[in-house]
C-alpha positions as a Markdown table, in Angstrom:
| # | Residue | x | y | z |
|---|---|---|---|---|
| 1 | Met | -35.8 | 34.6 | -27.4 |
| 2 | Ala | -32.5 | 34.2 | -25.5 |
| 3 | Ser | -30.5 | 31.1 | -26.0 |
| 4 | Leu | -29.7 | 29.0 | -23.0 |
| 5 | Gly | -26.3 | 27.9 | -24.4 |
| 6 | Asn | -25.4 | 24.4 | -23.4 |
| 7 | Ala | -28.7 | 23.6 | -21.5 |
| 8 | Pro | -30.3 | 20.4 | -22.5 |
| 9 | Ala | -33.4 | 20.4 | -24.7 |
| 10 | Asn | -35.5 | 18.9 | -21.8 |
| 11 | Pro | -34.3 | 20.3 | -18.5 |
| 12 | Trp | -36.3 | 17.6 | -16.7 |
| 13 | Ala | -34.5 | 14.7 | -18.2 |
| 14 | Gly | -31.9 | 14.5 | -15.5 |
| 15 | Leu | -34.6 | 14.8 | -12.8 |
| 16 | Ser | -36.6 | 11.9 | -14.4 |
| 17 | Ala | -33.4 | 9.6 | -14.5 |
| 18 | Gly | -32.8 | 10.7 | -10.9 |
| 19 | Phe | -36.2 | 9.6 | -9.7 |
| 20 | Asp | -35.8 | 6.4 | -11.7 |
| 21 | Ile | -32.5 | 5.6 | -9.9 |
| 22 | Leu | -34.1 | 6.6 | -6.6 |
| 23 | Gln | -37.0 | 4.2 | -7.2 |
| 24 | Trp | -34.5 | 1.4 | -8.2 |
| 25 | Gly | -32.4 | 2.1 | -5.2 |
| 26 | Trp | -35.4 | 1.8 | -2.9 |
| 27 | Lys | -36.4 | -1.5 | -4.3 |
| 28 | Gln | -32.9 | -3.1 | -4.6 |
| 29 | Leu | -30.9 | -1.6 | -1.7 |
| 30 | His | -33.4 | -0.8 | 1.1 |
| 31 | Asp | -33.2 | -4.2 | 2.9 |
| 32 | Pro | -29.3 | -4.6 | 2.5 |
| 33 | Leu | -28.8 | -1.0 | 3.7 |
| 34 | Val | -31.0 | -1.7 | 6.7 |
| 35 | Arg | -28.8 | -4.6 | 7.6 |
| 36 | Tyr | -25.6 | -2.7 | 7.1 |
| 37 | Ala | -26.8 | 0.2 | 9.1 |
| 38 | Tyr | -28.0 | -2.2 | 12.0 |
| 39 | Arg | -24.5 | -3.6 | 12.2 |
| 40 | Leu | -23.3 | -0.1 | 12.7 |
| 41 | Val | -25.8 | 1.2 | 15.3 |
| 42 | His | -27.2 | -2.1 | 16.7 |
| 43 | Gln | -30.8 | -1.0 | 16.9 |
| 44 | Trp | -33.3 | -1.8 | 14.1 |
| 45 | Gln | -35.3 | 1.3 | 14.4 |
| 46 | Glu | -32.3 | 3.5 | 14.3 |
| 47 | Ala | -30.9 | 1.6 | 11.4 |
| 48 | Glu | -34.2 | 2.1 | 9.5 |
| 49 | Asp | -34.2 | 5.8 | 10.4 |
| 50 | Ala | -30.6 | 6.1 | 9.0 |
| 51 | Val | -31.7 | 4.5 | 5.8 |
| 52 | Met | -34.9 | 6.6 | 5.5 |
| 53 | Glu | -32.7 | 9.7 | 6.1 |
| 54 | Ser | -30.3 | 8.6 | 3.5 |
| 55 | Phe | -33.1 | 8.2 | 0.9 |
| 56 | Leu | -34.5 | 11.6 | 1.8 |
| 57 | Arg | -31.0 | 13.1 | 1.3 |
| 58 | Ala | -30.9 | 11.3 | -2.0 |
| 59 | His | -34.2 | 12.8 | -3.0 |
| 60 | Gln | -33.2 | 16.3 | -2.0 |
| 61 | Ala | -29.9 | 15.9 | -3.9 |
| 62 | Ile | -31.6 | 14.8 | -7.0 |
| 63 | Val | -34.1 | 17.7 | -6.9 |
| 64 | Lys | -31.2 | 20.2 | -6.4 |
| 65 | Gly | -29.1 | 18.5 | -9.0 |
| 66 | Gly | -26.6 | 17.4 | -6.3 |
| 67 | Phe | -26.3 | 13.7 | -7.3 |
| 68 | Arg | -23.8 | 13.9 | -10.1 |
| 69 | Gly | -24.2 | 10.3 | -11.1 |
| 70 | Val | -27.4 | 11.2 | -12.9 |
| 71 | Asp | -25.8 | 13.8 | -15.2 |
| 72 | Gln | -22.7 | 11.9 | -15.9 |
| 73 | Gly | -24.5 | 9.6 | -18.3 |
| 74 | Ser | -22.1 | 6.7 | -17.3 |
| 75 | Gly | -23.4 | 3.3 | -18.2 |
| 76 | Asn | -23.0 | 2.3 | -14.5 |
| 77 | Leu | -25.6 | 4.6 | -12.8 |
| 78 | Glu | -26.8 | 2.0 | -10.4 |
| 79 | Lys | -23.2 | 1.3 | -9.0 |
| 80 | Ala | -22.6 | 5.1 | -8.6 |
| 81 | Phe | -25.9 | 5.4 | -6.8 |
| 82 | Arg | -25.3 | 2.4 | -4.6 |
| 83 | Asp | -21.9 | 3.5 | -3.6 |
| 84 | Trp | -23.1 | 7.0 | -2.8 |
| 85 | Ile | -26.2 | 5.9 | -0.8 |
| 86 | Tyr | -24.0 | 3.5 | 1.2 |
| 87 | Thr | -21.6 | 6.3 | 2.1 |
| 88 | Val | -24.6 | 8.6 | 3.1 |
| 89 | Thr | -26.0 | 5.8 | 5.2 |
| 90 | Arg | -22.6 | 5.2 | 6.9 |
| 91 | Asn | -22.2 | 8.9 | 7.6 |
| 92 | Asn | -25.8 | 9.0 | 9.1 |
| 93 | Cys | -25.0 | 6.0 | 11.3 |
| 94 | Ile | -21.7 | 7.6 | 12.5 |
| 95 | Asn | -23.6 | 10.8 | 13.4 |
| 96 | His | -26.2 | 8.7 | 15.3 |
| 97 | Leu | -23.4 | 7.1 | 17.3 |
| 98 | Arg | -21.9 | 10.4 | 18.1 |
| 99 | Arg | -25.2 | 11.6 | 19.5 |
| 100 | Tyr | -26.2 | 8.5 | 21.5 |
| 101 | Gln | -24.5 | 5.9 | 23.7 |
| 102 | Pro | -24.6 | 2.4 | 22.3 |
| 103 | Ile | -26.7 | -0.1 | 24.0 |
| 104 | Ser | -25.5 | -3.5 | 25.4 |
| 105 | Ile | -25.2 | -6.5 | 23.1 |
| 106 | Glu | -27.7 | -8.5 | 25.2 |
| 107 | Glu | -30.4 | -6.1 | 24.1 |
| 108 | Thr | -29.6 | -6.4 | 20.4 |
| 109 | Val | -29.1 | -10.1 | 19.9 |
| 110 | Glu | -31.9 | -11.7 | 18.1 |
| 111 | Lys | -33.0 | -15.3 | 18.7 |
| 112 | Thr | -32.7 | -16.5 | 15.1 |
| 113 | Phe | -31.0 | -19.9 | 15.6 |
| 114 | Ser | -33.0 | -22.9 | 16.8 |
| 115 | Ser | -30.4 | -24.5 | 18.9 |
| 116 | Glu | -28.9 | -23.3 | 22.1 |
| 117 | Asp | -25.3 | -23.8 | 20.9 |
| 118 | Ser | -25.9 | -21.7 | 17.8 |
| 119 | Gln | -27.3 | -19.0 | 19.9 |
| 120 | Ile | -24.3 | -19.0 | 22.1 |
| 121 | Ile | -21.9 | -18.9 | 19.2 |
| 122 | Ser | -23.9 | -16.1 | 17.6 |
| 123 | Ile | -23.7 | -14.2 | 20.7 |
| 124 | Val | -20.0 | -14.8 | 21.3 |
| 125 | Val | -19.2 | -13.8 | 17.7 |
| 126 | Arg | -21.3 | -10.7 | 17.8 |
| 127 | Glu | -19.9 | -9.7 | 21.2 |
| 128 | Ser | -16.4 | -10.1 | 19.9 |
| 129 | Leu | -17.2 | -8.0 | 16.8 |
| 130 | Ser | -18.5 | -5.4 | 18.9 |
| 131 | Gln | -15.3 | -5.3 | 21.0 |
| 132 | Leu | -13.3 | -4.4 | 17.8 |
| 133 | Pro | -12.5 | -0.9 | 17.1 |
| 134 | Ser | -15.3 | 0.6 | 14.8 |
| 135 | His | -13.0 | 0.9 | 11.8 |
| 136 | Tyr | -12.2 | -2.8 | 12.1 |
| 137 | Ala | -15.8 | -3.9 | 12.8 |
| 138 | Glu | -16.9 | -2.0 | 9.7 |
| 139 | Val | -14.6 | -3.7 | 7.3 |
| 140 | Val | -15.4 | -7.2 | 8.6 |
| 141 | Gln | -19.1 | -6.3 | 8.3 |
| 142 | Leu | -18.7 | -5.1 | 4.7 |
| 143 | Cys | -16.2 | -7.8 | 3.4 |
| 144 | Asp | -16.9 | -11.0 | 5.4 |
| 145 | Leu | -20.6 | -10.7 | 6.5 |
| 146 | Glu | -21.9 | -8.9 | 3.4 |
| 147 | Asp | -19.5 | -10.4 | 0.9 |
| 148 | Arg | -18.8 | -7.0 | -0.8 |
| 149 | Pro | -15.8 | -6.8 | -3.1 |
| 150 | Ala | -12.8 | -5.0 | -1.8 |
| 151 | Asn | -12.9 | -2.1 | -4.2 |
| 152 | Glu | -16.6 | -1.5 | -3.3 |
| 153 | Ala | -16.0 | -1.8 | 0.4 |
| 154 | Ala | -13.0 | 0.6 | 0.2 |
| 155 | Gln | -15.2 | 3.2 | -1.5 |
| 156 | Ile | -17.8 | 3.0 | 1.1 |
| 157 | Val | -15.3 | 3.4 | 3.9 |
| 158 | Gly | -13.4 | 6.0 | 2.0 |
| 159 | Ile | -10.0 | 4.4 | 1.9 |
| 160 | Ser | -7.9 | 2.7 | -0.8 |
| 161 | Val | -8.2 | -0.9 | -1.6 |
| 162 | Pro | -4.7 | -1.8 | -0.2 |
| 163 | Ala | -5.5 | 0.1 | 3.0 |
| 164 | Leu | -8.8 | -1.8 | 3.3 |
| 165 | Arg | -7.0 | -5.2 | 2.8 |
| 166 | Gly | -4.5 | -4.2 | 5.5 |
| 167 | Arg | -7.3 | -3.1 | 7.9 |
| 168 | Leu | -9.2 | -6.3 | 7.2 |
| 169 | Arg | -6.2 | -8.4 | 7.8 |
| 170 | Leu | -5.6 | -6.7 | 11.2 |
| 171 | Ala | -9.4 | -6.9 | 12.0 |
| 172 | Arg | -9.5 | -10.6 | 11.3 |
| 173 | Lys | -6.4 | -11.2 | 13.3 |
| 174 | Gln | -7.8 | -9.4 | 16.3 |
| 175 | Leu | -11.3 | -11.1 | 15.9 |
| 176 | Arg | -9.6 | -14.5 | 15.8 |
| 177 | Glu | -7.8 | -13.6 | 19.0 |
| 178 | Leu | -10.9 | -12.5 | 20.8 |
| 179 | Leu | -12.7 | -15.6 | 19.7 |
| 180 | Arg | -9.8 | -17.7 | 20.9 |
| 181 | Asp | -10.1 | -16.1 | 24.3 |
| 182 | Gln | -13.7 | -17.2 | 24.2 |
| 183 | Thr | -12.7 | -20.8 | 23.2 |
| 184 | Ile | -14.6 | -20.7 | 20.0 |
| 185 | Ile | -11.7 | -21.4 | 17.7 |
């Protein structure tokens, strides 16, 4: 019988670990991913579709052996998967935005606050955030609205941490000016 060389004794071990991380990802990351995607595409159904497509791509990658985090044996498999699935979701949202025209802010604002003043403030902030260039709005979304650490947000966006901090500083400054024009601050 021919030797397989460096092949693992159980060729399905990586596949099993891959499906375990996929199941963990679905349970732990689905809702935060949908909220993240919604901030990018401004439509709940499109956000859900982007996340579903991301998990489908993750499944396909695991079956084909394309998700390297499973095979690395690193102690932080969940972090590797989380960063990877956020990047895939981000790319799916960007592809969606390239295909479709964005809808108006009035169609996307939810009535989640009880008082009229809170609703007005929410609308003004969201409107101002939507006026920022997408690369600024994205870092504000990740760092300020989702409270992600700078290194994680930088990895998702695909830039260095110093570049992220600079972009975030400029984004906050521009958002502050937009809100000042609206007499919110």
